[in-house]
N, CA, C and O atoms as a GROMACS GRO file, in nm:
protein
  540
    1MET      N    1   1.622   0.692  -2.724
    1MET     CA    2   1.475   0.679  -2.698
    1MET      C    3   1.406   0.628  -2.582
    1MET      O    4   1.441   0.540  -2.504
    2PHE      N    5   1.312   0.692  -2.587
    2PHE     CA    6   1.230   0.633  -2.447
    2PHE      C    7   1.077   0.562  -2.494
    2PHE      O    8   1.007   0.598  -2.589
    3PHE      N    9   1.057   0.479  -2.419
    3PHE     CA   10   0.948   0.389  -2.489
    3PHE      C   11   0.849   0.376  -2.369
    3PHE      O   12   0.889   0.342  -2.258
    4HIS      N   13   0.710   0.407  -2.398
    4HIS     CA   14   0.615   0.386  -2.303
    4HIS      C   15   0.481   0.305  -2.374
    4HIS      O   16   0.424   0.333  -2.480
    5GLY      N   17   0.449   0.182  -2.265
    5GLY     CA   18   0.354   0.070  -2.311
    5GLY      C   19   0.222   0.126  -2.254
    5GLY      O   20   0.244   0.195  -2.154
    6ILE      N   21   0.094   0.117  -2.287
    6ILE     CA   22  -0.004   0.158  -2.231
    6ILE      C   23  -0.109   0.060  -2.310
    6ILE      O   24  -0.089   0.017  -2.424
    7PRO      N   25  -0.222   0.034  -2.233
    7PRO     CA   26  -0.376  -0.027  -2.343
    7PRO      C   27  -0.425   0.063  -2.384
    7PRO      O   28  -0.440   0.178  -2.341
    8TYR      N   29  -0.461  -0.004  -2.501
    8TYR     CA   30  -0.519   0.076  -2.622
    8TYR      C   31  -0.664   0.179  -2.525
    8TYR      O   32  -0.674   0.301  -2.538
    9LYS      N   33  -0.746   0.105  -2.446
    9LYS     CA   34  -0.823   0.169  -2.370
    9LYS      C   35  -0.801   0.300  -2.291
    9LYS      O   36  -0.876   0.389  -2.252
   10TYR      N   37  -0.699   0.281  -2.284
   10TYR     CA   38  -0.647   0.400  -2.220
   10TYR      C   39  -0.640   0.556  -2.276
   10TYR      O   40  -0.686   0.663  -2.237
   11ILE      N   41  -0.568   0.519  -2.374
   11ILE     CA   42  -0.568   0.608  -2.507
   11ILE      C   43  -0.686   0.679  -2.512
   11ILE      O   44  -0.687   0.798  -2.478
   12GLN      N   45  -0.813   0.609  -2.559
   12GLN     CA   46  -0.946   0.671  -2.583
   12GLN      C   47  -1.012   0.753  -2.500
   12GLN      O   48  -1.114   0.814  -2.534
   13VAL      N   49  -0.946   0.762  -2.358
   13VAL     CA   50  -0.997   0.815  -2.249
   13VAL      C   51  -0.924   0.930  -2.203
   13VAL      O   52  -0.970   1.036  -2.161
   14HIS      N   53  -0.795   0.891  -2.217
   14HIS     CA   54  -0.716   1.003  -2.172
   14HIS      C   55  -0.622   1.086  -2.288
   14HIS      O   56  -0.534   1.168  -2.265
   15TYR      N   57  -0.663   1.046  -2.395
   15TYR     CA   58  -0.593   1.148  -2.498
   15TYR      C   59  -0.600   1.298  -2.484
   15TYR      O   60  -0.710   1.339  -2.449
   16PRO      N   61  -0.535   1.360  -2.497
   16PRO     CA   62  -0.393   1.344  -2.574
   16PRO      C   63  -0.272   1.341  -2.459
   16PRO      O   64  -0.169   1.284  -2.495
   17VAL      N   65  -0.273   1.393  -2.336
   17VAL     CA   66  -0.176   1.385  -2.236
   17VAL      C   67  -0.255   1.267  -2.128
   17VAL      O   68  -0.372   1.254  -2.094
   18ILE      N   69  -0.138   1.197  -2.095
   18ILE     CA   70  -0.146   1.101  -2.032
   18ILE      C   71  -0.057   1.124  -1.876
   18ILE      O   72   0.064   1.145  -1.877
   19SER      N   73  -0.128   1.119  -1.757
   19SER     CA   74  -0.069   1.143  -1.621
   19SER      C   75  -0.113   1.007  -1.526
   19SER      O   76  -0.211   0.938  -1.551
   20PRO      N   77  -0.044   0.991  -1.442
   20PRO     CA   78  -0.102   0.881  -1.349
   20PRO      C   79  -0.199   0.931  -1.250
   20PRO      O   80  -0.264   0.855  -1.177
   21ARG      N   81  -0.210   1.069  -1.249
   21ARG     CA   82  -0.358   1.100  -1.170
   21ARG      C   83  -0.462   1.038  -1.228
   21ARG      O   84  -0.546   0.986  -1.155
   22HIS      N   85  -0.473   1.031  -1.357
   22HIS     CA   86  -0.569   0.968  -1.466
   22HIS      C   87  -0.626   0.826  -1.445
   22HIS      O   88  -0.738   0.783  -1.472
   23ASN      N   89  -0.513   0.762  -1.386
   23ASN     CA   90  -0.525   0.597  -1.410
   23ASN      C   91  -0.520   0.522  -1.260
   23ASN      O   92  -0.436   0.435  -1.232
   24THR      N   93  -0.629   0.571  -1.163
   24THR     CA   94  -0.614   0.528  -1.021
   24THR      C   95  -0.738   0.429  -1.004
   24THR      O   96  -0.760   0.372  -0.897
   25GLU      N   97  -0.806   0.416  -1.099
   25GLU     CA   98  -0.959   0.313  -1.043
   25GLU      C   99  -0.899   0.184  -1.062
   25GLU      O  100  -0.969   0.111  -0.992
   26ASP      N  101  -0.796   0.101  -1.126
   26ASP     CA  102  -0.780  -0.012  -1.137
   26ASP      C  103  -0.654  -0.071  -1.052
   26ASP      O  104  -0.619  -0.189  -1.045
   27LEU      N  105  -0.597   0.041  -0.991
   27LEU     CA  106  -0.484  -0.005  -0.926
   27LEU      C  107  -0.467  -0.117  -0.795
   27LEU      O  108  -0.551  -0.115  -0.705
   28THR      N  109  -0.380  -0.190  -0.791
   28THR     CA  110  -0.382  -0.296  -0.714
   28THR      C  111  -0.337  -0.217  -0.571
   28THR      O  112  -0.312  -0.096  -0.563
   29GLU      N  113  -0.335  -0.305  -0.470
   29GLU     CA  114  -0.280  -0.249  -0.337
   29GLU      C  115  -0.126  -0.231  -0.371
   29GLU      O  116  -0.078  -0.134  -0.313
   30ALA      N  117  -0.050  -0.290  -0.439
   30ALA     CA  118   0.085  -0.310  -0.448
   30ALA      C  119   0.120  -0.179  -0.509
   30ALA      O  120   0.199  -0.100  -0.459
   31GLN      N  121   0.057  -0.159  -0.620
   31GLN     CA  122   0.054  -0.030  -0.709
   31GLN      C  123   0.040   0.099  -0.625
   31GLN      O  124   0.124   0.188  -0.624
   32LYS      N  125  -0.076   0.100  -0.552
   32LYS     CA  126  -0.099   0.189  -0.479
   32LYS      C  127   0.015   0.245  -0.386
   32LYS      O  128   0.052   0.362  -0.379
   33ALA      N  129   0.061   0.144  -0.321
   33ALA     CA  130   0.189   0.158  -0.221
   33ALA      C  131   0.308   0.207  -0.291
   33ALA      O  132   0.386   0.283  -0.233
   34ASP      N  133   0.330   0.161  -0.429
   34ASP     CA  134   0.471   0.215  -0.518
   34ASP      C  135   0.419   0.360  -0.557
   34ASP      O  136   0.507   0.444  -0.576
   35SER      N  137   0.289   0.398  -0.572
   35SER     CA  138   0.263   0.526  -0.597
   35SER      C  139   0.262   0.621  -0.484
   35SER      O  140   0.289   0.739  -0.510
   36ARG      N  141   0.237   0.589  -0.372
   36ARG     CA  142   0.270   0.658  -0.233
   36ARG      C  143   0.442   0.705  -0.215
   36ARG      O  144   0.490   0.816  -0.194
   37HIS      N  145   0.510   0.564  -0.233
   37HIS     CA  146   0.638   0.573  -0.235
   37HIS      C  147   0.708   0.672  -0.308
   37HIS      O  148   0.782   0.754  -0.254
   38LEU      N  149   0.679   0.665  -0.464
   38LEU     CA  150   0.720   0.746  -0.546
   38LEU      C  151   0.680   0.913  -0.504
   38LEU      O  152   0.771   0.995  -0.514
   39ILE      N  153   0.555   0.957  -0.461
   39ILE     CA  154   0.530   1.073  -0.444
   39ILE      C  155   0.567   1.125  -0.294
   39ILE      O  156   0.541   1.240  -0.256
   40GLU      N  157   0.630   1.024  -0.212
   40GLU     CA  158   0.703   1.062  -0.116
   40GLU      C  159   0.867   1.101  -0.148
   40GLU      O  160   0.938   1.179  -0.083
   41ARG      N  161   0.903   1.024  -0.265
   41ARG     CA  162   1.029   1.039  -0.308
   41ARG      C  163   1.057   1.162  -0.403
   41ARG      O  164   1.159   1.229  -0.387
   42PHE      N  165   0.952   1.196  -0.517
   42PHE     CA  166   0.967   1.273  -0.597
   42PHE      C  167   0.889   1.410  -0.572
   42PHE      O  168   0.926   1.517  -0.619
   43GLY      N  169   0.761   1.390  -0.480
   43GLY     CA  170   0.677   1.499  -0.494
   43GLY      C  171   0.574   1.461  -0.574
   43GLY      O  172   0.470   1.524  -0.553
   44LEU      N  173   0.567   1.356  -0.682
   44LEU     CA  174   0.461   1.337  -0.780
   44LEU      C  175   0.485   1.202  -0.803
   44LEU      O  176   0.600   1.159  -0.791
   45GLU      N  177   0.374   1.114  -0.841
   45GLU     CA  178   0.389   1.019  -0.916
   45GLU      C  179   0.418   1.019  -1.065
   45GLU      O  180   0.333   1.083  -1.128
   46PRO      N  181   0.517   0.965  -1.142
   46PRO     CA  182   0.572   0.998  -1.262
   46PRO      C  183   0.487   0.897  -1.382
   46PRO      O  184   0.414   0.805  -1.347
   47VAL      N  185   0.507   0.926  -1.493
   47VAL     CA  186   0.460   0.842  -1.572
   47VAL      C  187   0.575   0.754  -1.628
   47VAL      O  188   0.636   0.825  -1.708
   48HIS      N  189   0.635   0.625  -1.622
   48HIS     CA  190   0.703   0.575  -1.621
   48HIS      C  191   0.767   0.534  -1.796
   48HIS      O  192   0.693   0.491  -1.884
   49LEU      N  193   0.904   0.558  -1.812
   49LEU     CA  194   0.946   0.512  -1.953
   49LEU      C  195   1.059   0.437  -1.912
   49LEU      O  196   1.118   0.435  -1.803
   50LEU      N  197   1.084   0.361  -2.044
   50LEU     CA  198   1.204   0.292  -2.048
   50LEU      C  199   1.302   0.344  -2.133
   50LEU      O  200   1.264   0.384  -2.243
   51ALA      N  201   1.428   0.352  -2.104
   51ALA     CA  202   1.518   0.406  -2.178
   51ALA      C  203   1.592   0.321  -2.258
   51ALA      O  204   1.641   0.214  -2.222
   52TYR      N  205   1.601   0.377  -2.373
   52TYR     CA  206   1.692   0.259  -2.490
   52TYR      C  207   1.833   0.289  -2.450
   52TYR      O  208   1.869   0.404  -2.427
   53GLU      N  209   1.919   0.177  -2.442
   53GLU     CA  210   2.062   0.223  -2.457
   53GLU      C  211   2.134   0.105  -2.519
   53GLU      O  212   2.146  -0.010  -2.475
   54ARG      N  213   2.188   0.166  -2.650
   54ARG     CA  214   2.244   0.083  -2.753
   54ARG      C  215   2.359  -0.038  -2.684
   54ARG      O  216   2.468  -0.003  -2.638
   55GLY      N  217   2.318  -0.159  -2.686
   55GLY     CA  218   2.410  -0.264  -2.641
   55GLY      C  219   2.415  -0.290  -2.509
   55GLY      O  220   2.506  -0.354  -2.455
   56VAL      N  221   2.305  -0.237  -2.446
   56VAL     CA  222   2.292  -0.264  -2.329
   56VAL      C  223   2.126  -0.300  -2.291
   56VAL      O  224   2.088  -0.407  -2.243
   57TYR      N  225   2.034  -0.179  -2.326
   57TYR     CA  226   1.895  -0.222  -2.328
   57TYR      C  227   1.846  -0.180  -2.476
   57TYR      O  228   1.864  -0.061  -2.502
   58GLY      N  229   1.801  -0.243  -2.555
   58GLY     CA  230   1.800  -0.253  -2.673
   58GLY      C  231   1.646  -0.227  -2.722
   58GLY      O  232   1.549  -0.246  -2.650
   59LEU      N  233   1.639  -0.185  -2.845
   59LEU     CA  234   1.473  -0.186  -2.888
   59LEU      C  235   1.375  -0.307  -2.864
   59LEU      O  236   1.254  -0.300  -2.843
   60LYS      N  237   1.466  -0.440  -2.875
   60LYS     CA  238   1.344  -0.554  -2.794
   60LYS      C  239   1.349  -0.553  -2.696
   60LYS      O  240   1.239  -0.570  -2.644
   61ASP      N  241   1.444  -0.538  -2.618
   61ASP     CA  242   1.404  -0.540  -2.448
   61ASP      C  243   1.300  -0.424  -2.412
   61ASP      O  244   1.212  -0.451  -2.330
   62CYS      N  245   1.304  -0.298  -2.466
   62CYS     CA  246   1.216  -0.203  -2.434
   62CYS      C  247   1.053  -0.237  -2.474
   62CYS      O  248   0.954  -0.224  -2.403
   63LEU      N  249   1.063  -0.288  -2.623
   63LEU     CA  250   0.920  -0.340  -2.648
   63LEU      C  251   0.882  -0.455  -2.583
   63LEU      O  252   0.762  -0.460  -2.554
   64THR      N  253   0.947  -0.543  -2.554
   64THR     CA  254   0.901  -0.650  -2.485
   64THR      C  255   0.831  -0.609  -2.353
   64THR      O  256   0.717  -0.643  -2.322
   65ALA      N  257   0.929  -0.521  -2.267
   65ALA     CA  258   0.876  -0.495  -2.147
   65ALA      C  259   0.762  -0.391  -2.170
   65ALA      O  260   0.660  -0.421  -2.109
   66CYS      N  261   0.755  -0.282  -2.241
   66CYS     CA  262   0.634  -0.206  -2.261
   66CYS      C  263   0.524  -0.293  -2.302
   66CYS      O  264   0.413  -0.277  -2.250
   67PHE      N  265   0.547  -0.402  -2.406
   67PHE     CA  266   0.406  -0.474  -2.413
   67PHE      C  267   0.333  -0.552  -2.316
   67PHE      O  268   0.217  -0.594  -2.325
   68SER      N  269   0.422  -0.566  -2.213
   68SER     CA  270   0.364  -0.647  -2.103
   68SER      C  271   0.282  -0.532  -2.024
   68SER      O  272   0.188  -0.581  -1.962
   69PHE      N  273   0.290  -0.424  -2.014
   69PHE     CA  274   0.211  -0.310  -1.952
   69PHE      C  275   0.076  -0.260  -2.084
   69PHE      O  276  -0.028  -0.204  -2.049
   70GLY      N  277   0.102  -0.288  -2.201
   70GLY     CA  278  -0.010  -0.254  -2.282
   70GLY      C  279  -0.018  -0.317  -2.413
   70GLY      O  280   0.053  -0.417  -2.422
   71ASP      N  281  -0.095  -0.281  -2.535
   71ASP     CA  282  -0.085  -0.326  -2.659
   71ASP      C  283  -0.042  -0.228  -2.769
   71ASP      O  284  -0.033  -0.240  -2.891
   72VAL      N  285  -0.014  -0.112  -2.672
   72VAL     CA  286   0.031   0.013  -2.770
   72VAL      C  287   0.169   0.056  -2.686
   72VAL      O  288   0.180   0.066  -2.564
   73VAL      N  289   0.275   0.081  -2.791
   73VAL     CA  290   0.396   0.163  -2.708
   73VAL      C  291   0.445   0.275  -2.793
   73VAL      O  292   0.474   0.275  -2.912
   74PHE      N  293   0.448   0.367  -2.709
   74PHE     CA  294   0.504   0.486  -2.773
   74PHE      C  295   0.640   0.538  -2.768
   74PHE      O  296   0.697   0.548  -2.659
   75ALA      N  297   0.706   0.579  -2.896
   75ALA     CA  298   0.858   0.584  -2.873
   75ALA      C  299   0.867   0.738  -2.856
   75ALA      O  300   0.778   0.808  -2.904
   76PHE      N  301   0.969   0.792  -2.792
   76PHE     CA  302   0.976   0.929  -2.786
   76PHE      C  303   1.129   0.948  -2.810
   76PHE      O  304   1.216   0.865  -2.781
   77CYS      N  305   1.149   1.068  -2.868
   77CYS     CA  306   1.300   1.091  -2.888
   77CYS      C  307   1.347   1.176  -2.799
   77CYS      O  308   1.468   1.175  -2.779
   78SER      N  309   1.268   1.260  -2.732
   78SER     CA  310   1.339   1.354  -2.620
   78SER      C  311   1.186   1.370  -2.527
   78SER      O  312   1.072   1.340  -2.560
   79LEU      N  313   1.232   1.423  -2.413
   79LEU     CA  314   1.113   1.403  -2.299
   79LEU      C  315   1.128   1.551  -2.233
   79LEU      O  316   1.232   1.611  -2.207
   80SER      N  317   1.013   1.585  -2.215
   80SER     CA  318   1.012   1.732  -2.132
   80SER      C  319   1.052   1.698  -1.981
   80SER      O  320   1.019   1.605  -1.908
   81PRO      N  321   1.136   1.811  -1.962
   81PRO     CA  322   1.211   1.805  -1.810
   81PRO      C  323   1.079   1.843  -1.723
   81PRO      O  324   0.978   1.897  -1.768
   82PRO      N  325   1.100   1.807  -1.610
   82PRO     CA  326   1.209   1.749  -1.514
   82PRO      C  327   1.214   1.553  -1.564
   82PRO      O  328   1.118   1.478  -1.574
   83LEU      N  329   1.316   1.531  -1.580
   83LEU     CA  330   1.321   1.355  -1.616
   83LEU      C  331   1.368   1.335  -1.473
   83LEU      O  332   1.437   1.410  -1.405
   84LEU      N  333   1.316   1.224  -1.445
   84LEU     CA  334   1.333   1.124  -1.294
   84LEU      C  335   1.384   0.988  -1.316
   84LEU      O  336   1.332   0.894  -1.375
   85GLN      N  337   1.509   0.999  -1.250
   85GLN     CA  338   1.560   0.842  -1.295
   85GLN      C  339   1.491   0.757  -1.172
   85GLN      O  340   1.495   0.783  -1.051
   86LEU      N  341   1.438   0.665  -1.228
   86LEU     CA  342   1.351   0.576  -1.119
   86LEU      C  343   1.424   0.443  -1.084
   86LEU      O  344   1.412   0.380  -0.979
   87SER      N  345   1.522   0.402  -1.217
   87SER     CA  346   1.577   0.275  -1.179
   87SER      C  347   1.704   0.301  -1.316
   87SER      O  348   1.715   0.402  -1.387
   88THR      N  349   1.783   0.180  -1.320
   88THR     CA  350   1.885   0.169  -1.430
   88THR      C  351   1.822   0.220  -1.553
   88THR      O  352   1.868   0.319  -1.610
   89HIS      N  353   1.695   0.143  -1.608
   89HIS     CA  354   1.655   0.183  -1.726
   89HIS      C  355   1.547   0.237  -1.746
   89HIS      O  356   1.508   0.246  -1.862
   90GLU      N  357   1.457   0.298  -1.625
   90GLU     CA  358   1.344   0.338  -1.604
   90GLU      C  359   1.370   0.503  -1.602
   90GLU      O  360   1.465   0.541  -1.532
   91VAL      N  361   1.314   0.576  -1.654
   91VAL     CA  362   1.282   0.728  -1.595
   91VAL      C  363   1.137   0.746  -1.598
   91VAL      O  364   1.061   0.663  -1.648
   92GLY      N  365   1.094   0.873  -1.533
   92GLY     CA  366   0.974   0.930  -1.504
   92GLY      C  367   0.974   1.084  -1.571
   92GLY      O  368   1.064   1.166  -1.588
   93VAL      N  369   0.849   1.083  -1.596
   93VAL     CA  370   0.811   1.234  -1.618
   93VAL      C  371   0.664   1.275  -1.573
   93VAL      O  372   0.570   1.196  -1.582
   94LYS      N  373   0.649   1.417  -1.521
   94LYS     CA  374   0.534   1.426  -1.479
   94LYS      C  375   0.375   1.428  -1.545
   94LYS      O  376   0.266   1.425  -1.488
   95GLU      N  377   0.411   1.434  -1.696
   95GLU     CA  378   0.288   1.391  -1.770
   95GLU      C  379   0.357   1.368  -1.926
   95GLU      O  380   0.472   1.405  -1.949
   96LEU      N  381   0.287   1.314  -2.013
   96LEU     CA  382   0.330   1.252  -2.141
   96LEU      C  383   0.236   1.311  -2.251
   96LEU      O  384   0.114   1.299  -2.236
   97ASP      N  385   0.271   1.355  -2.328
   97ASP     CA  386   0.187   1.411  -2.462
   97ASP      C  387   0.212   1.312  -2.549
   97ASP      O  388   0.330   1.298  -2.578
   98LEU      N  389   0.123   1.229  -2.606
   98LEU     CA  390   0.120   1.141  -2.680
   98LEU      C  391   0.162   1.180  -2.815
   98LEU      O  392   0.250   1.115  -2.872
   99ARG      N  393   0.097   1.298  -2.880
   99ARG     CA  394   0.112   1.334  -2.973
   99ARG      C  395   0.283   1.383  -3.038
   99ARG      O  396   0.328   1.402  -3.150
  100GLU      N  397   0.328   1.389  -2.920
  100GLU     CA  398   0.512   1.422  -2.931
  100GLU      C  399   0.589   1.291  -2.972
  100GLU      O  400   0.712   1.288  -2.983
  101ALA      N  401   0.488   1.162  -2.999
  101ALA     CA  402   0.577   1.050  -3.016
  101ALA      C  403   0.656   1.043  -3.143
  101ALA      O  404   0.629   1.115  -3.239
  102ARG      N  405   0.750   0.960  -3.144
  102ARG     CA  406   0.845   0.943  -3.296
  102ARG      C  407   0.749   0.834  -3.356
  102ARG      O  408   0.690   0.844  -3.463
  103TRP      N  409   0.746   0.751  -3.286
  103TRP     CA  410   0.680   0.600  -3.342
  103TRP      C  411   0.584   0.565  -3.270
  103TRP      O  412   0.556   0.616  -3.162
  104ILE      N  413   0.516   0.459  -3.334
  104ILE     CA  414   0.404   0.388  -3.238
  104ILE      C  415   0.404   0.265  -3.269
  104ILE      O  416   0.400   0.235  -3.388
  105PHE      N  417   0.407   0.151  -3.157
  105PHE     CA  418   0.440   0.008  -3.219
  105PHE      C  419   0.320  -0.041  -3.145
  105PHE      O  420   0.291  -0.002  -3.032
  106LEU      N  421   0.239  -0.143  -3.226
  106LEU     CA  422   0.126  -0.202  -3.185
  106LEU      C  423   0.183  -0.361  -3.202
  106LEU      O  424   0.265  -0.407  -3.282
  107ASN      N  425   0.089  -0.438  -3.073
  107ASN     CA  426   0.108  -0.564  -3.067
  107ASN      C  427  -0.025  -0.622  -3.141
  107ASN      O  428  -0.133  -0.657  -3.093
  108GLY      N  429   0.020  -0.621  -3.267
  108GLY     CA  430  -0.111  -0.692  -3.331
  108GLY      C  431  -0.172  -0.598  -3.423
  108GLY      O  432  -0.106  -0.495  -3.433
  109VAL      N  433  -0.283  -0.601  -3.496
  109VAL     CA  434  -0.348  -0.514  -3.616
  109VAL      C  435  -0.460  -0.461  -3.565
  109VAL      O  436  -0.517  -0.387  -3.644
  110GLU      N  437  -0.518  -0.475  -3.451
  110GLU     CA  438  -0.670  -0.464  -3.388
  110GLU      C  439  -0.669  -0.323  -3.395
  110GLU      O  440  -0.737  -0.272  -3.484
  111HIS      N  441  -0.614  -0.261  -3.330
  111HIS     CA  442  -0.633  -0.105  -3.313
  111HIS      C  443  -0.558  -0.019  -3.455
  111HIS      O  444  -0.593   0.098  -3.465
  112GLN      N  445  -0.494  -0.052  -3.524
  112GLN     CA  446  -0.416  -0.010  -3.637
  112GLN      C  447  -0.507   0.133  -3.695
  112GLN      O  448  -0.475   0.250  -3.678
  113ALA      N  449  -0.624   0.081  -3.763
  113ALA     CA  450  -0.654   0.179  -3.808
  113ALA      C  451  -0.706   0.305  -3.741
  113ALA      O  452  -0.709   0.412  -3.802
  114LYS      N  453  -0.750   0.290  -3.606
  114LYS     CA  454  -0.783   0.371  -3.500
  114LYS      C  455  -0.648   0.500  -3.475
  114LYS      O  456  -0.643   0.623  -3.485
  115ILE      N  457  -0.564   0.407  -3.444
  115ILE     CA  458  -0.455   0.462  -3.406
  115ILE      C  459  -0.386   0.536  -3.545
  115ILE      O  460  -0.333   0.645  -3.524
  116GLN      N  461  -0.385   0.499  -3.642
  116GLN     CA  462  -0.335   0.563  -3.752
  116GLN      C  463  -0.418   0.696  -3.807
  116GLN      O  464  -0.361   0.788  -3.867
  117THR      N  465  -0.539   0.693  -3.782
  117THR     CA  466  -0.616   0.801  -3.770
  117THR      C  467  -0.602   0.927  -3.670
  117THR      O  468  -0.600   1.046  -3.702
  118ARG      N  469  -0.592   0.870  -3.536
  118ARG     CA  470  -0.566   0.983  -3.427
  118ARG      C  471  -0.449   1.024  -3.423
  118ARG      O  472  -0.419   1.131  -3.371
  119PHE      N  473  -0.339   0.918  -3.493
  119PHE     CA  474  -0.194   0.996  -3.478
  119PHE      C  475  -0.157   1.003  -3.636
  119PHE      O  476  -0.079   0.912  -3.664
  120PRO      N  477  -0.186   1.072  -3.733
  120PRO     CA  478  -0.140   1.066  -3.870
  120PRO      C  479  -0.018   1.131  -3.901
  120PRO      O  480   0.033   1.091  -4.006
  121GLY      N  481   0.034   1.210  -3.848
  121GLY     CA  482   0.174   1.229  -3.860
  121GLY      C  483   0.267   1.134  -3.805
  121GLY      O  484   0.383   1.171  -3.821
  122ILE      N  485   0.254   1.009  -3.736
  122ILE     CA  486   0.352   0.958  -3.670
  122ILE      C  487   0.346   0.804  -3.698
  122ILE      O  488   0.244   0.738  -3.680
  123LYS      N  489   0.462   0.755  -3.741
  123LYS     CA  490   0.463   0.625  -3.780
  123LYS      C  491   0.448   0.530  -3.716
  123LYS      O  492   0.499   0.522  -3.604
  124VAL      N  493   0.360   0.414  -3.779
  124VAL     CA  494   0.278   0.308  -3.667
  124VAL      C  495   0.382   0.178  -3.738
  124VAL      O  496   0.427   0.182  -3.852
  125PHE      N  497   0.400   0.083  -3.656
  125PHE     CA  498   0.473  -0.016  -3.664
  125PHE      C  499   0.371  -0.128  -3.609
  125PHE      O  500   0.302  -0.084  -3.517
  126VAL      N  501   0.346  -0.254  -3.642
  126VAL     CA  502   0.262  -0.346  -3.593
  126VAL      C  503   0.344  -0.447  -3.601
  126VAL      O  504   0.396  -0.490  -3.704
  127CYS      N  505   0.362  -0.500  -3.459
  127CYS     CA  506   0.447  -0.617  -3.437
  127CYS      C  507   0.390  -0.738  -3.407
  127CYS      O  508   0.269  -0.724  -3.390
  128THR      N  509   0.430  -0.856  -3.393
  128THR     CA  510   0.411  -0.976  -3.353
  128THR      C  511   0.452  -1.011  -3.229
  128THR      O  512   0.545  -0.949  -3.178
  129GLU      N  513   0.376  -1.134  -3.149
  129GLU     CA  514   0.444  -1.157  -3.012
  129GLU      C  515   0.568  -1.241  -3.060
  129GLU      O  516   0.658  -1.220  -2.980
  130GLU      N  517   0.596  -1.302  -3.128
  130GLU     CA  518   0.737  -1.338  -3.205
  130GLU      C  519   0.857  -1.275  -3.205
  130GLU      O  520   0.969  -1.317  -3.176
  131LYS      N  521   0.816  -1.160  -3.245
  131LYS     CA  522   0.907  -1.050  -3.331
  131LYS      C  523   0.838  -0.890  -3.275
  131LYS      O  524   0.742  -0.834  -3.329
  132HIS      N  525   0.923  -0.833  -3.142
  132HIS     CA  526   0.887  -0.704  -3.119
  132HIS      C  527   0.976  -0.611  -3.204
  132HIS      O  528   1.041  -0.531  -3.138
  133THR      N  529   0.989  -0.607  -3.320
  133THR     CA  530   1.084  -0.522  -3.399
  133THR      C  531   1.002  -0.497  -3.506
  133THR      O  532   0.961  -0.592  -3.573
  134GLY      N  533   0.969  -0.376  -3.534
  134GLY     CA  534   0.887  -0.368  -3.655
  134GLY      C  535   0.978  -0.252  -3.763
  134GLY      O  536   0.911  -0.206  -3.856
  135ILE      N  537   1.110  -0.212  -3.755
  135ILE     CA  538   1.162  -0.145  -3.823
  135ILE      C  539   1.297  -0.180  -3.845
  135ILE      O  540   1.366  -0.112  -3.920
   0.00000   0.00000   0.00000
């Protein structure tokens, strides 16, 4: 499984396919430098995802890390190639079609109805800050 955390406001703007080239307006200087480095290394700036690994980097680890980036986390069974290895538990793809998610995790109920309407065929789990597992 692969996990991507995103603020709800970006889903509204960039649905259904997200890519880093859409999200440049709010970048810090450090993020811009990281973006330049990734473009130099891979030829593109990938969408970042965390890779689940049983007993090593589990569901709670993935959700906790992803919720630090946004209040909505999309979980995917597989990703479209090419898959770039960014770090030990992090991979990247050129773009990410949110409609291909297997599960969606929400950090609270605020956007639950809107998410369920926009993604009717995807199971949505509502998490709490104390317990980032809804399954």
